[in-house]
Structure formats: structure tokens, C-alpha cells
N, C-alpha and C positions, 0 to 999 in steps of 0.2 A: 030240527035237531040242534042247530047251532045256538038256539036260544037256551037249550037245556044243558049243553056241554061245551066246555071251552077246549079248543085245540091249540097247541103251540105253533103248529104249522099245518096249512091245508095245501095239498097238492092236487091239482085237477088237470085233466085233459080239456082242451077247449071244446072239442066235439063230444057231446054226450047224447044219449038216447032221450027222447022227449023234447019238451019245450025249452029247457034250461040249457045254457052253455057254461063252459068253464068260468067265463067272465061273470056270469050271473051268480055262480057259486062263490067266487072270490069277493064279489061286491057284498053279498049277504054276510060273509065272514068278517069283512071289514066293518060292517054296520054294528055287529054284536061284539067284535074283538078288535078294535082298530089298532091296538098295539102288537098284535100277533103277526106271524110271517105267512106269506102266500106265494105259491109257485104255480105258474101256469105252463103246461106243455102244449105244443101244437105241431102238427106235421107240415102246416102251410104257414110260412113266414109272411107277416103283414105288418106294415107300419102302423095301420089303423089299430090293429090288435095290440101292438106294442104301446101305442099311445093310450089305449084303454087301460093298460096295466099300470102305467105310471102313477095316476092319482091314488091307486090302491097300494102303492109301494110293493107291488107284486113282481117277483122275478119272472122273466119270460124266457122260456127254453125251447129251442127247436129240436124236435125229435129226428133221429134217435139220440137219446142222451145216455152216455155210458154211466153205469152205476156209480163208479167212483166220482164222477163229475156231479151227479145228483146228490150224493152224500155230502160232497164239499159245499154245494149250494145250500143244502139244508142246515149244515153246521154254520155257514156264514149268515144265513137268515136268522137262526136262533141266537147267534152272537150279536146281532144288530138290534135286539129288542131293548 
């Protein structure tokens, strides 16, 4: 899908059903749209996960994230393009 459509920002939870993780989704997005924004949510904080987000320039947010904080992070991400 990311090959056919460009997204200004992709927001994903780390834990997804099936074989893919949120990091996998964001890595795919970076491959096709390296200049676009990425945000990863997780309920379980991990330095390893944070380290995986860094090379993708992905924001790393620990749940729960208040809606106003999410919107502020999206605006910041879009402003950093």
C-alpha cells in the first residue's frame, strides 16, 4: 500500500496482529517515503525499541498518550519535514 500511496505521517502501535510489528511498518514507510514523518506507540517502554526508532527518525511515544499530546507531536513531525 505504501508503494501506491504517500502519507505525510504514519502512526503505528508497536504490537500488531500477525507477523509485522510497528517498527516493520515504519521501516517500510521510510523506504518509500524517507522524508515523511513516523510515530510509534508502545505500552512497554524499551531502550532497544527506542534505538530502533532513531535511524528512522520516528517519534517514540509511550501509551497512554493524551490526544492533545499526540496532536502536538503530529504537528511537530509535519513541521520538521
